[in-house]
N, C-alpha and C positions, 0 to 999 in steps of 0.2 A: 506723434504716433510711435508706438513701440515697434521695434523691428523683430519680426519672427522669421529668422533665416533657417533654411535647410541647406546643409552642406552635403553634396552627393559625391561619394568617393568611388573610384574604380579600385577594386581590391587588388589589382595587379600593380597599382601605384598609389600608395597611401600617403605620400609626403604632402600632398595638397589636394583640395577638392577639385574634381573635374568640372563641377557646376556648383553654383550657389544661387539659391532662389529664395524669394520672399513669399511667405504664405499670403494668399489672397483673402484669407479669412481673419477675423479680428480676435478670435479666442485661442486659448492655449491648446497645444497639441497634447493628446493623451497616449496615442498609440500610432504605430506605423507598421506596415507590412509590404514587402515587395511582391509583385506579381510573379508567378512561377514561370511565365514566358520571358521574363527579364525586360519587358517593355515599359514598366512603370511601377507605381506604388499607390497604396491607399493610406490616408491619414485620418485618424479619429480625433475629434475635438471634444472639449468639455461641455459644449452646449448641444450635444446630441446631433452632430453632423459629421458626414464622411466626405472627404475630397479625394478624387482620383486624378493623379498627375502622371505624366509620361516623361521619360528620360530624353527622348529625341527633342532637341530644341527647335526644330523646324516649325514655322508657323502652321503648316498643315496639320501636324501632329498635336501641337499645343492647343489648337482649336478644339480638340476632342476632350480636353480636361473638363471636369464638372464636379459639383458638390451637391449633396442632397441631405435632407433632414431625416433623422432616425432616432430611435430610443427616446421618443417623446410621447406624451399622453395629455389629453385635455380632461381635467377633472373639475366638475362644477364651474365651467367656463374659465378655468385658469390653466394656462399652458405650463406643463412641467417638462423639463429637459434634464436628461441624465447623461453623464459622460460615456463616451465610447471607450471602454477599458482595454479592449483587445481586438485585434484584427488578425486573421490568418487566411491565406489563400490555400485552396485545395491543391495538392500536388499533381493531380491528374486532370481535373476539370477546369482549372483556372477560375473557378467561382471563389467567393470568399465569405467568411463568417465574421459577424461583428457581435461582440459581447458587451453588454452595458450594465451600468449601475442600477438600472431598472429591473434587473434580473432576467432579461430576455436575451436570446441568441437568435439572430436572423442570418439566413443564407441569401447571398446576393449574386446576381449575374451582372458583372460590370459592363459587359458588352451590350446586353439587352437593356441595361439600366432599369432593372426591376428586382424586387424581392421574390425569391423562389419559395421560401419557407420561413416560418417563425415558430420556434419551439415554445411549448407552454412556459409560462413565467415561473422562475425559481424564486424562493423566498429570499435568499441572500443575493447580493450583487454578484455577477459573474466576473471574476478577476482575469481569467485567461481562457482562450480558446486555441486549439492546436489541431493540425491535420497531419496524418502520417502517410507515407507512401505505401505501406504494407496493409493498411486497413481502410475501407471506404467509410470511415466514421469520423466524427468530430469529438475531440476530448475537451471536456469542460472542467474548469477548476475554480 
């Protein structure tokens, strides 16, 4: 089995990781974004899946981590999966957006574990999504 390690650093002390974790999923990571409340992060994978992880190593908090499928579509009984190219947490609401190679952008509430909105499909893949503190909008690239 290939090792998929995540090294978590405290920016106040970067000489060594404060935590090292192995991904529970078997596919390559495409994107990562930290939650604006500082409690965890979201990871996007090549097979159209997002994982939510938390920094606190206590068993009670680690029990809250989860992963879900996204950026997928069934066409003529064939499941198609697209990479999650970009993730970004909203700086005010702590919701997050995912942008995929399928040309879609979805807004998610990670606490409620549900999709809030999906924008109409764009013809090229969406490479990047970004949120700003000064505007209540998402920027797509």
